[in-house]
N, C-alpha and C positions, 0 to 999 in steps of 0.2 A: 292176629299178630301183625299182619300187613297194615290193617287199619290203624292200629295204635302207633306204628312208626310213621305213617302218613300224617296223622294228627300232630305228632311231635314235630315233624319237619315243617308242616304248615305253620304251627305255632311259633317255631323258631324263626321262620322266614318273616312272619308278621311282626314279631318282636324286633328283628333286625331292621325292617323297613321303618317301623316307628322310631327306633333309636336313631336311625339315619336322618329322618325328617326332623326330629327334635334337635339333633346336633347341627344340622344345616340352618335351622331357624335361629338357634343361639349364635352360631358363627356369623350369620348375616346381620343379626342385631348388633353384635359387638363391632362388626366391621362398619356398619352404618353409624354407630355412635362414635367410633374413633375418627371417622371422616367428617363428622359434624363439628362445627365450631362451638367453642364454649358458649359464646353469646347465643347461638341458635338453640342450644340445649336449654339454657336458662330461660329464654323467651317462651319455650314450650310449657313451662310451669304455669299453671293457672293459680292466680292469687287466692289464698285462703286466709282467714283470720287466724294468725299464729297463736294469739293469746287464747282464743276459744279452744283450739286444738290442745294447747297445753293444759288449760283448766280441766277439760274433759279427761285427758289422759292421766293427769296427776290424781284426779278424783278416783279413777279406777285403781291406780297403784296404791293409793291410800287405803282404799277398801280392801285390797288384797293383803295389806300388811296388818291392818287392825280391823276388828269388827265394830259394828255400830255401838255396841254396849261398852266397849272399851273407850271410845272417843266421844260418844254423844253426837257424832257426825253421821247424818242420815244419807249423805251422798246426794249427787244430782239426780233429779227425777228423770226417768227415761223419756217422757214426753218433752221435757225441757231440753234434753240433749238432742233429741230429734229436731227440735226447732232451732237450737243453737247452730247445728251443723248444716242446716238447710235441707233436711230430709234425705231421701235416697239420692237425690241429685248431688247433694254435697258429698256424700260418700263416693259417688261415681267420679267426682273431681279428684278426691284423694286417691282413688284407684289409678286414674290416669297419671296423676303426679308421681305415684310410686313407680310407674314405668319409666318416667323421665329420670327419676333418681337413679334407677339402675343404669340408664344410658349415660348419665353423668359419671357414675362410678366406672363404667366401661371406658369412657373417654379418658378418665384419669389414669387408667392402666397403661396408656401410652408412655407416660413419664414416670409413673410410680407403680412398679410391678406388684407391690404389696396391696394395691387397690383391688386386686383379684379377689382377695378374701372378703373385702368390704362388698364388692359387687355380688359375690355368691350369697353372703348373708342377706343383702337387700333382696335378692331374688327369692330366697326362702320366705322372707317376711312379706314380700309382695304377693306371693302365692297364698299366704295366710289371709292377708287383707282381701284378696279376691274371693277366697272361700267364704269369708264373712259377708261380703257384699252380695255374692250369689245367693246365699241363704236368705238375706233380706229381700232380694229381688223376688225370690220365690214366695216369701211371706207376703209381700205387697200384692202379688197376683191373687193370693187367696184371701186377702183382706186382713191379714194378721201381722202387719208391719209393726204396729205399736206393741203388740204382745211379744214379738220376737226381737224387737230392738234392744232391750236390755241384755240379752244373751250375746248378740253379735255386733251391734252398732258401736257400742263404747269400746269393745275390744278391737274393732277395725280402726277406730280413731287412735287408740293407744299404740297400735302397731305402726301406723303411719308416723306418729310422733317419734317412736323409737327409730324408725328409718331415717327421719330427718336428723335426729341427734347423732346417729352413727356417721352419716355422711359429713355433717358439720365437724364432728370431732376429727375425722380423717383429714379433712381440708385444713383444719386449724393446725395440724401437725405438719402438713406437707406444703401447703401453698396458701399463705395468708391473704393474697389478693382474691383467689377463688373463694376462700372462706368468707371474706367480706361481702362479695357479691351474693353468695348464697344466704348469708344471714339476713340481708335485706329482703330477699325473695321468699325464703322459707319461713 
């Protein structure tokens, strides 16, 4: 009986500590982003080929809506997508850019409180993107990157594309100058 209550108290304490650490990390990230200038945040974005991202993401979306037999569209080949995006390094760039997108949304919260919802949605999507990239990293270590890429790579790219569209849509509604700066960068 004493052992079970000790385990419970220990588990509760560990949970509380983890929750505190995560909260402090999130708070410090938002604080850092809000103190950064708009220009410094945009400069942190690594340039990617927007058109390639769009083609790959829309191909996946088209596949999800219609099957190959309905459209006669076979979709992009996984090895071609891997080459188009620049391999695992290209996905790492998208992952880093997704973190910057979150920081930009957090920065926008200073003037637009409704940006909180956008930032939270971007955080969830960035977690998904990170999950896909982590799976591909593991597959690359075992020599299965090309086999695993169709399941995770294109989905990661589509998630990044969705993140950029959400941030651009928010900026278009709230601040046309920031939107114009992001359109040329994203």
